[in-house]
N, C-alpha and C positions, 0 to 999 in steps of 0.2 A: 405124285402117282396120276394115271389118268382114269378117266371113265367115259364111256360113250353115251350121248345124249340123242334121243330120237327126236326125229324132225317135229313131233308132235309135242314135244316138252322142251321147246328150245330156250336156253337161259334168257333171261330178260334182256342182257346186253346184246346178244346176237339178234334178239326179234327187233330190237331198237336200230342196230345199225343196219339190218336187212331193210326195215322201212325206210330210213333215210337214204339207203342206196337205190330203192325204187323210185322214191320221189326224185331223187336227181336224175336217175337214167329217163324217166318220163319227161321230165321238164328237157333235158338236153335232146330228146327225141322229137318233141314239139318245137323247139326252137331249130333243130336242124332242117325241119321240113319248111319252116317259115323262112329260114335264112338263105337266100339264095343270090346268084350273080345280080338279080333285078332288085334286090332288098331296096328299102326306102332308107337309104343311110341317113339322111337329114332327119327323119323322124326318130330314128335310133339315137343319133348325136342329142337330139332335143330331150328325150328320156333320159338319157345319160346324165345330162347336164341338171334335170330336175333331180335325179336321184342322188348327185353329189351335193346338192343343197340339202337334202334330207339325211344325208348318210352320216354314220358315226365317224369321227375323225380319222380312226385307223383303216377306214375302207376309202378314203379319197384317193389316195395315191394309186391304187389298183385301179380304181374307176376312171381317173384320169388316163392311165397307160390305156385301159380299154378305148377310150375316146380317140386316144392318138392313133391307135391301131386301125380302128373304123374309118378316120379320116383318110388314112393310108390307103384303104380299100377301096373309099369312095372314088378315089382318083383311078381306080381300076375296075371300074364296073363290069359285071360279067364274068367274073373269074371264079364263082362258085360259092358253096356255103362257107360260112364264118364261124365254126363252132372250133376253139381251139382246143377243147377238152376231147382226148380220146376217151370215149365210152366204155371201151374194154377196161381200163384202169383209170377211171377219172380223178382219184384222189388216194392219198396213203395216209393221212392223219385226220384225226376228228378232235376239235376243241370245243367245249362247251363253256361261254363265259356268261357269269350272272353278275348284272349290274343294276342295282336299283329294283331287285326282285324279277328284273326281266332277264330270259335266258336267249342266248343268241348263238347258233352253231356255225363254227368257222371250220372248213375243210382245206388241207393242205394237200396241193398237187404240184404239177410240173408247169401249169400254164393258169393264168387267172381268168376266173369267168365268173362275174357278178351279176345275179337278177335279183334284186331287192323285191320286186314284185313276186318274183316266183319262189322266195325265200331259199336261194341257193347262192352260196358264197364259196367259192373255191379260190384260193390265193395262192399264187405261186411263193413256194418256200424260199425263193432267193431274194426277193425284194419288198414283199407286203410287210409293214412294220408289225402287224398282229402275228405274223409267222414267227416272230422272235419268241414269243411268249411260248410257243411249243416247245422250243428248246430250253427255255430258262425257267420254267415253271412245272411244278408236277401237279397231279390231280388233288384237289383240295387246298391248294395254296391260294392265299389271297396276294393280289397284285396292286400295285400302284404304277401305271405308266403314263407317260405323256405322248398323246398322239394329236397331231395338228396343232400343237401349242395349248391343248387342253388336258389336264390332268383327269385320268380316268381311274376309278377305284372299284374292285369287284373281286370275284373268284372264279377259279378254274375248276369248274364242277365236273367236266369230264376232260380227260387226255387219253387218247387211244391211239395205237399203231393198227392200221386196218390194212388187210391184204386183198386186193380186188384182181381176180383173172379172168379174161374173158367176160367182163361184166358180171361176175358171179362172187359173192363174198365167200372168201376162203379162210380168213384168219382175224380174229379181232383179239389183240394183246390189252389187257387192263392191268393195273396195279397190283391186284389181287388174284389174277386167274387168266389164263390164255384160253381162248376157244378156238378149235382148228377142225375144218372139215376133212373127214377121210371117208373114203367109199361112199360118199352120199350122206354119212351121219357126222355129227359133230362130237369131238372128244374135248375133255376138259383137262388142262395140264396145270400144274404148279407153276406159277411165275419163276423164271430166271431172275437171278440177282444181277446179271448183266445182259446184254444183248449182244448176239453174235454178228459181227460184220468187220470189215477190215480190209476192203480192196477187191477182195474176190469171194466174200462170205458166201455160204449156203444156208440151208434152212435151220431154224434154231432146232436142236434136238431135246427130247423130253426129260426133265429133271426127275430125279427120284425113282428111276427104272434102274435095278441091279442086275445088269448082263452076268451071265454065267462066265465064269474065267475060261478062256480058250474059244469064247464065241465071238465071231468078228461082226461087228454091226449092233446099233441100239436103234430102238424103234423112233421113228420121224414123228413130227407133230402135225403132219397131214398136208404141209405145204410142199408137194412135190413139184420140183422144178426141173424141167427139161433143160434148160439153158443155166449153166453154172456162172454165167458172167457177172451178174450184178442183180441182187435182190433190191427191194425198195429201201436201200440203205438211208436216203434222206431222212426217213422217219426215224432213224435209229440213232441219228447222230446226238452227242451230248452237248451240254451246253459249252464247255471248253473247246470242242472241235467246232462248234458253230462259230464261236467267236474268231477262231483262227482262220474260218473260211472267208468271214466277211470283215477281216481286218484291214488296216491301211491298204491302199492299192499302190504303194510305193516302198523302195526298200526290200532288204532280204531278210527272209524267215528262215530258219532252221527248224523241220519238223525232227526231232529226234525221238526215238522209242523203240521198245522192242519188237519182237515179231508179232505180228495181229493187233498192234496197238493203233491201226488206222491211219499211218502216215500217208499210204497211197490214196486211201479214201479222202482225206482231209485235202490233199494235194489237188485231187481231181476234181472235187467238190469247189475248191477255191476257183479253179478255171471257170468251171461253169458259172460261179457267182460273179466273178470279174467281167465275164461276157455279157452277161444278163444285165448286170447293173449299169454298165457304161460301154454299150457296144462299139461307139466310135473311138474310144479310148482303147478298147480290148477286142480288136478284131480277131476271131478264132483262127483266120487264116495267116495272122501274124504272131501266132503263139506256138510253141516248139515243147513236147516232153520228150527228153532225152534219158534212155535207160540203157541197163548194160546188155541185157539179153533180148535175143529176138522173140522169146516167148511173153517176156512181160509186156514188149511192145505190141504183141498182137492182142494181147488182152486189153490193154488200155485202149487201143484203137477200137475196141467194140465197146468199151465202158463209156467213152466220151460222147458218142450219139444217143446212149441209153439217157445221158443227163441234158439232152437237148443241145449239144456244143457238135458242130459239124466243121471240119476244115483244120482242125489243129493237126500240126504235122507232129507224127510219134515215130521215133527212130532211135536206133541205137547209136552210141557215140562212133562206134568203127564204121557204120555205113555212112553217118554224117559227115565225119572228118575226112574219109577218103574220097566222098564225092567234092567236097569243098575244096580239098588239096588238089585234086584233079583240075578243078576249075580255074583256080588261081595260081597254082604252082606247076607248070607243064614241064614236060621233059623227063618225068621220073615214073619210073614201073608203077603198076596199080596193084602188083603181087606183095604179099607179105610174107617174110621168111617164117618157116614153120619150126625153125630151129635156133631162135634167137637164145643165147645163153642168159640164164637167170640173172647173172650180175648185170647184163646189159640192159635187160628190161628194169631192174631195180635202179640203175643209175640214170636211166633216161626219164624215169618217172618220180625220181627225186625232187623234193620241194626246191633244192638248190637250184635246179635248172632254171627256174623263174629268175632268180637273181642273176644268174650267168648270162641269160640271154639279155636282160635289161642292161648289165654292164658290157656287154660286147656291143650292144647297138649304141649306146652312149660314148663308147671309144670310138666308135666307127664315126659317129655325128661330129666328135671333136676333131678328128682328124680332117674330115671333108670341110669343116667350117674354117680350118685352118688355112685350107687350100684355096677357098673362096675368098678369104680375107687377103691372102698373100696375092691372089690374082688381081685384085682391085688396089692393092697398096701402090700410093704414089699417083692415083687418078684424082680427078677433080673433086668427085663426091663419093668417095670411100666411105666416108661417115654414115652417108644415107643408105648404102648396101648394108652396112653392119647393123642399123637400127632396124631397117624392116626386117632383115634375116633374124635377128634377136625376137622381133615382134610376133614371129609366127613361130615361136620355139616350141609352143604346146604341140604343134602337128608332127606327126612322124617324118622322118628326114625325106623321103621322097615326095611326101605330099608338098612339104615346104618348097621342095625344088621346082615342083610344078608351079606352085603359086608365085613363085619369084620370076619364073620365064614368062608367065601370063602377064604380071605387072609389068615386066621389061618391054613386053611388046604392045603395051599400052592399053590392056585389058582393063576398062573402067568398072567392071563389075564386081571386083575384089574390093571389099571395103576393109578398113582399120588398117591398111598397109602404109599407103603414102598418096598425097593428093598429086603428086606428079613424078615421072620418071627422072633417073638421074642424067648427069651430062652424057652425051654420046659415047665418049671415051671409055667412061666407066662402065656404061651399059653394055658395050661390046666385051670388055673383059670379064664382066660377071656373066654374060650370056655365054661366053667360050667356057668358062670355068664349069658353069652348070651343066652344060650338055657333055662335057667330059665325065661329070659324076654319075651319069644315067645308069651305066652298067653296074657301079658299085651300089647305088641306093635301091635299085630295083631288083638286085641278085640276092635272093635267101638261099638259094642252093649251095652257094659258095661259104656263106656264113656257117651253114649246117655241116657241110664236109669238114671245113677248117677246124671246127670245134671240136669233132670226134677223130679226127686222123692226126692230129698233130699232139703227140704224147705229151711232150713238155708244158705246152698250154693246158692240155685237159688237167694234167696233173696240179698245176700253178691255180687254175680257176676252183677246184674241189678243194684245195689247200686253205684257200681264202673262205670260201662259202659253206663248205662241209667238211672241216678237219676230222681226220681218224674216222670217217665214215666209209672210206673205201681203202683197202690196203694196196701197196705199190703192185702186189701181183695182180690184185684185181682190176687195177686200172691198166696193166698190160694186156688182161685178156680183153677188155672193153676195147682197147686202142686196136689190137690186132683184129678182132672182129669187124670193127668199123672199117678199117682199111680193106678188108677183104669184099665187103659190102659195096664199098665206094667203087673198088676197083673191078668189081662185076657189073657195073651200071655201065662202063665202057668197053667190055670184053665182047669179043666176036666168037662166042662158042654156042654149043647147043643149050646151056642152062640159061632160062629166062632170068633176066635182072630182078632182084627184090631189094625191098626196104623192110626195115623193122615198123611193125604196126606202131609202136611208140613214136616213131618219126613224124607221124602225121600231125599229131598236136604242136611238135616242137617247131615244124615248118609253118604252121598255120600261125604259130604264136609270133615267129620272125616276121612273118607277112604283116601282122597287124601293127608291130612295132616299127618296121620299117616303111611299109605301103600304105598303112592305114586299114579303113574299114574292110571287111569281106563285102562281096557284092553280088547281088542275084540280077541278071538280064539289065545289067548296066546301072542299076540303083544300089544304094547301100542295104546291105543285109541287115535289118533291125527288126528286132521281135519287141513285142507289146510286153509278153510274158514269158519267161523261161522257166520250167520246171525240171529238176534232175532227181530222177528216183534212184535209191541206192547209192547215194553220192558218196559214202565211204569206200566204194570201189573205183572212184575216179581220182586220177593224180590232180594235184594242184595246177599243174600246165594244161590239163583238158579243161577243167573247170575255168581256169583264166580264159582260155579261148573262147568257152560258151557265153561267158559273161561279158566279154568283148563285143557280143551280137546283141545285148540289150539296150534298148533306148535309153536315155538318161532319165533317172528316176522312175523308170517303170519297174514293177516288182519283179523278184525272183525267188524261187521258192526251191530249197534243197532239203530232200527227205532221205533220212538214212538210220542205220543201226549199226554201232561199231561192233555188235556180236554177230554180225551177219557178213564179216567180210569174206570174199572168196578169191580177191586179188591181193595176196599177202603183201606184195611190192608196190602196191599203188601210190605208196608215199603219203598214205592219210596216216597221221598220227592221232590226232585229236580235233575235236570241232574248233577249239580255241587257237591251236596252232594253224589249221587251216585257214581261219579268218586273217591270221597275223600273215600267213603266207600270200595271200590274196590281197593283203592291205586293206582290208574292210575292219572297221572299228563300231562299237556302239550298234551291232545289230542284233536281231531277236532270236534267241534260242528257246524254242518251246518245246518242251519235253512232254510226251504223251505217255502216261504212267500206268494205264489199265490196257492188258492184252484182252481183248474182246475174241479173238478168233479161238483160241485152243482152251482146253480145260485146265482145271488146276493141276491134276496129275501129270499132263503132258507139260506145262510150264515149270511144275518142280523138277521134273526129269531134265529138260533142257538146260535150266540152271545150274543143274549138278554137273551135268556134261561140260559146260563151260568152265567150272572151277575158277581158278586164278584169273582167268580172262573175262569174268562177269563185270560189267560196268553198270550199265542201266538195269534196274530191277523191276519189270513191268509186272503188276499183278493181276493174276486171272481172277475171274470171280464165279466162274461156272464148274460145277462138280462134272464128273464123268467117268467112263471106265477107266480102271488101272491100267498103267503101262506095263505090257508083258514083254518078257525074253523068253523067245523059245529055241531050244539048242537041239542041234541034229550032229549026226557023224558026218554027213556029205550032202552036198545040194540036192541029189535025187531025193533023197528023204524029205527034205524041206519043201521040195516042189510038190511031192504027194500030197502033204499035209495042207499046204496053202491052196491047193487045187481044189479039195474039198470044202475048205473053208470059204473061199471066193465063191464056188458055185451056190453054195448055201445062202451066201449074203446077195448075190443077185437075184435069186430067187424071192427072198424077203423083202429086198429093198432094190427093185430094178433101177431105180433112178439116182442110185448113189454113184460118187465117183470115188476111185480108189487109185492111189500111185503106190506101185511096187518101185522102191528107190534103191538102187546100188551105188557103191562108191565108184565104180569105173565101168565102162561102156560094154566091156567084154564080159562083166558079171550079169549086167542088164540082159544081155542078149542070151546069156545061158539060161536065166530063170524065164524069159519069154519063151524061147523054144521048149522047155519043160512044160510051162503053163498051156501052152498050145496043145499039148496032148490030153491036157484035161477037159477040153472043149468047153472053155469058159466064154460065154458071149461077150462080145464088145471089147476083146482084148486086142491090144495094139502096143506095138514098140515104139517109142518116142526115140529118137537119136539125133534129130535136127530142131529141136524146140517146137515141133509142129504138134502142139497138144490141141486137143478136140473141144475142151472147156465143156464136156457135155458128160452123159452118165456113161460109166464103163470102167475098164481096168487098164491103166497106163504103165507100162515098164520104162523106167527110164535112170539115168545116173544124176548124182546130186546136185552136179552143177547147173542143170537145166531147170530145176524147179524153183530156183531163187525168184521170190517176188508173187509165187503162186499159192493156191490153196486146195486142198481135197478134204473130203467127208473123212476118208480113213487112208492112214499111211502105214505100210509095212517097208521097214527098213531092213535090207537083205545083207548078209555078210558082215554082220557088225563084229568083225573078228580082229584080233590083234594085228594081223597083217594088213587090215584096209584101213583100220583107224588106230595107228599107234599114238602114243601120248605125245601129240605136237600139238601147237596152237593152231595150225592149219585144220587138223583132224577135229579139233573140238568145235570150231567154227562150222566145218561141213556137217558134223553130226547135230549139232543145233538146228542148223538152217534145215536140214531133212525132217527133223522130228517136229518144228514148229509149222511145218506145212499142214498138218494134221489138225482139223477142226474138232474131232469128236473122239477119235480113238487112234492109239498108236502101238504098234507091235514091232519087235525087233527079232531077227532071225540070225543064228549065229551057226555055223557049220565047223567051227574049230574053236580055237582058245577066244572067248569073248574080249573085246577091247578093253585094255585097262583104264579107259575114260569112263566106262560105265559106272554109275553108283554102286556102292556096296549093296545097297538095300535091294537091288534089281538081280543079283547073282543068285 
């Protein structure tokens, strides 16, 4: 339950935090006034040197970091003030450590600022050794940690999550109570058993409130946020998530977990951590995040700058692959077919395609190798050609051809091939053969076309690599479609040529196998870190292409949830089979087992909806309003009911965001046009993933909300017609339901869907 607290009777913890904040803000103001472009940096460096000599071991690394920064600024005198902390939101966490009966306050923020003389210690959550204690210990815990080679023992006497907006204290979360300011007064709330976040989290809702059935909306805790992009979730990470974020900076990590378990959050914070911890090794401009939908790309593009990371490329695979294919493989159309048969998509995304492409290129390599050896047979130094060619066998065939031609021309810059060129007669024969190979070694379009337009060959490779996966009739359909697509490339008619969207990854993979690395402005395209979100909706071919752009031993993060598949023919079966398809062994699969976003009623409903397809079982910890089903005879009646409820909600909670989610676009448009007549403020129709991430009501269809979060969700037309008992329907309804953080309604104007749990009917 909640209770209001007057300003004259502030709780002790609020008074304490207000006092601490005022002290910090006054200090920062004084420091800002004295820190100008003409600052005496030498004096500051001397003071820092002295501070390091007196500092506790865990404070030394941040002080050294501050010295490094000031030394850099000293070389650029006159550039202005040097206060890295934003006064509007200087910190988000508060630790008080007691050692030998002495207390020390440590504040966690986005930047380090240490002033021992001013008794202000703000440490960066990403790198300060002491910051790990915030994520590893609870209030009252005793600790024993090693800092700077010395063992420190003490007790965490205070651990609080703090919300500061515009330099004003707005919320204090303690283990036994939450205090939040609302309309200028403080309210006290019972603590949550878990904390809400998960990539797109919004304000935590009050527990213990019992909303009347049929009323949309529950009272907020006072932290009204106009911006729904990102709360200060770094303060809410648990110990396991922090361990994943700060884990080894090489190799592959798979973050698997149910909806709202923090996969996106952990992945993005890992990017921020790596970029901060080692900016030379992890340059944000050489990092990439690849997602499935434009809406999720837009969201992440706004989140990363909030984490202090700028320049990371965030894109959809469709946009990235099309751009790369146009750059590397020219002569093909940029338009994709909108009528690709389902069986064609399924075949081109099948995991067997990876093995088929490997075999195809290996066979071509053997043929060309035989031609080269035949060409030099009988010449004076044919053995040297054979040795050199085999010595560079680890390279793609076209790269090998270029290397040998350069060697034959006397290029001494090529190492580990041979110290001298062969006999002139042998060299001429080899050079002639290599030049004749060029068209075949560099042409990937011919391989692509031959693979799918030769019915006999197509059947043979799938019989070997995926027997019984496709019937003879299905292979006939694939062959017929691909022949028509290829014929359209050369046709001279009014219909513009197209290729299948699935062809982009296949063509790029052939390029990597035959011609080597993808390139950007003449240099190898090589990322320091790759993150793929919703990886379960990517095919093994697509993931293989992406992973082929990551530097050797640099980290890769795949995040996904098998229960949220919206691409049923992606070729994904399981994480274990995916790793086997990619040829990866011994990598880390990290399950996230707590659902932080949604309430217990919402998660229970979503689990029942998945039914036999439930794999991961994330556990929610937060109570909330019951899931409700509202039945009507026709959409007009439903719209009238929702219009009244939404107007009431907007009046009570003007900063809430609501998603009205339909199964199909025409249904979404119908409800939007009906709700328009109800004169609901900030109502919009989202048809092209252009979500605002701000307060209001957005009407859309279920495929567009993947990866997003809303305060309230209303699923409309949850009928047998829209959601029949199929695997795809179960996944879609699960995805729609788990977008809700606090309350979920369902609306049906016909026979309710058979996949709804019996207890709801």
